[in-house]
N, C-alpha and C positions, 0 to 999 in steps of 0.2 A: 570571402572568397575562398579561402583555404578550407574551410568546414564544406563548402558547396560541392568542391572537387572530392573531396574524401568521401562524402556521402554519397557521391555519383560512383566512386570506385566500388565501394562497399555494396551498393545497389547491383552493379553489374555482377559482382563476385557471386553475391547471394544468388541473383537469377540464374547464374551459370550452374550453381550448385543444384539448384531446384532442378533445372532442365536436363543436365547430363545423367543418363542412367548410371545407377548406383553401382552395378556390377555388370561387365560384359558377359557373365556366364549366369546371370540369374535365370534366363530362360532355360539354359541347358540343365541347370540344377533341378528346375521344376520339370522338365521332360524326364531327366533320370528318374526323379522321386516317382513319377507316374507310371513310367515304364517298370520300375522296381515293384511297384504296387500291384501292377497288372501280372507279372511274370510268378507270382506267388500262387502257389497250387496246394489242395487240402485233399486227403483222401477221405471218403466216407467216414472211416473209422476215427479220423483227426476230429472230425466235425461233430460226431457221436459223442465226445468226450466234454464236450460244452452244451450241456442239456439242462442247466440250472437258471433259476432267476437272476442270479449272481454272475453269471457265465453263459450267456444265451447266444449260440450261433445258428443261423438257418441256411437252406439252401433254397434258392430260386432260379430255377432255369439254369443250373450248373453253374451258378456262382454263388460264392460263400459271402455271407453277411454276418458281422458282429453286432447284435442288436441289443446287447446287454444295458447299454444306457437310455435305451428306448422302452424297455419292458414296463417300467413303473408309468410311464406317460402313455401307453397303448389304449387307445379309447374302447378297445373291445376286451380290457381287463386281462385276464390270465390266458386268453385264448391263443396269445401269441407264444405261450409255453407249450401248447398241446404238440408242437412240432419242433421242440428246441432239440438242436443236435441233429436235425432231419431235414428231409425235404418239404418246404412250406409252399410249394409253387402254387398248388391247387387253391389253398388258402388264400394266398396273396392277391390272386387273380378273381376272387371271388366277388359278388355283387355288393358285399357290405364295405367295400374300399372307394373311396373318393379317388379320383385322378390325380390327386395331389401325391399319394404315396408312391406314384412312379417316380416323381422327382425326388422325393425324400429319400429312398431306398439308397441311391448312389452314395450317400454320405456314410453309410454303414459298410460298403464293400471293401473285403480284405482280400479277396483272391478268386481263383477259379477252382471248381471242383476235378480231381484227378480223374482220369478215365479208366 
């Protein structure tokens, strides 16, 4: 009987541990991180410094993306490097890209282009 009561109490405590949110501020931390990410802006001169295979940033519609980790995976080979450190909007929206690239690009976003 005692073992059943202890097991029941442990089960309830474990259930509460799983159901109670880990931190009250976890949503606020994520919001702050997203806001901080959006508020970063770069000049065209700053972006231009990142024009190599091992350090490749591009601009698409006044947003800056660090695509360094994608350069080697790019299905179009070195075509991505043609506008490294520069505006790639026209090439990005070209007919060669499948619609999935529009979902993928957000993963590489690092900030906005300064006016």
